[in-house]
N, C-alpha and C positions, 0 to 999 in steps of 0.2 A: 767373270762369270762364265761359263756353260749356259747354253741354249736348252731351255725349256726339254725339248723333245729329248735332249742327251740323256738330263736329268732324270727325267719320267722315267718310272721304271713299272713294267705290271704286278710288283709286289704290292707298290704305292696307292694301290688304290683302295683297301681294305681299310690303313688311318685314316684315309683322306675322306671317305665317307661319311665314317666314322664320323669324323670330328666337324664334317659339316651337320648333317644330323642335328650333334649334340648343341651346337652352335641358334643352329635353326631351330631346336624344341626351347632353347632357356630365349635365344630373342623372339619367339609369338610369342609364349609363354609370359611374358615378362609386360612387353606388349597391350596386352586384351586382359593382363592383371591392371594396368596404368590404367585405361579404358573403361574399366570396370567398377574401380574403386575412388578413382581423382576426382573425375568428369561425367555431369551428364550430358555435354554436347558428343557429340564421335568423334571422338580423335584418333582413329585408326591411322587412315590416312599419313594425318602429319607425324606419328608415330613410326607409324612405316618406313617414312620420310627417315626418321633421326636413324632406326636399324641401315637402312641404306648408308647413312653417312658414315655410323660408327664402321659397318662393315668395311665400307672403301678405306676409312681410313686405319684402320686394321690391316687390310692385304696391301696398301701401300708403304707400311712397315713390313712389311713380309720381304715387301720386293726391295725395301732397302736394304733388311739383313742378305737378303740374296746378293745383294752388289757389293756387298763388304762392309758394308756402315754395321758397328758394332750398337744396337738396341735392345734396349731390354724382348727378353720376350714376354709375348703377352699372354693369355688367355692359354698358358701351354702348361697350367698343372692340371696331371691328372690323377682322381681318387679311383683307387682299384676297389672296390671293398669285396669281393667277389675273392676265394679263396679258390686255388686251383685245382682244377678234381684228380686223385690220387688215382689211379688205376690198379686194381685187387690185383683183375684178373684177365690172364693173356700173359700170351709169351711177347717180346720184342718183335717179331717179324711178322705178329701181326697189323703193328704202327709203320713197317717200313715205306706204305706206299701211300701214305699219306703226306700231302706237302705242309710242313713249314709254315705255321701263324707267325707273318712278320707283324710286331707290334708295334704304336709308333715310338716307343723307346727305344727300340732296337733299331734305328732312323739312323744317317750321318745328318750331321747339320744342316748341309746343305739340302738333304732330301726334306727334312723337317720344315723347313725353311717354305718350301714348294709345297708341299704339304698345305701350310696352314695356308698358305698365298690363295691355292687352287680351293679349300673350304673358302676363307672370307670372300673371296670371287665368286662362287657360287649362292651363296650367304646372300651378300648385296644386289645380287639379281635377283632372288628370289621376293627381296624385300620391295624390288625394284618394283617386279612384278604388280606385287601383295597391293602395292601404295596407288601405282596407279588405275587398277582393276577396283578397290572400294573406292 
């Protein structure tokens, strides 16, 4: 297993941030919906604790995958409903200076696992802080 610093490259920041944001939105939405519809009591703090636990387990699974254990990839299915824009006008020379964006699907398996690990650790940290503050 390579060290994290050796594997982490600048082009991996965007997929990790996108994955972190998506997971945080899903977790917070689920917590607030459960708190609103299920209970009369205030359950946000235990639910954020449960969110922390879930993210910590997912981060541990991603860490084990980086270490060489072949476990199933959880929550890696991505749906891309947007159609890629077609460029109707302009020459190819107009887009030569643009840096190509790296999508999550274009990364290697080890890079994908590192992005998942980073996203899960950040989500666990946010859930932990939110659970403590509420």
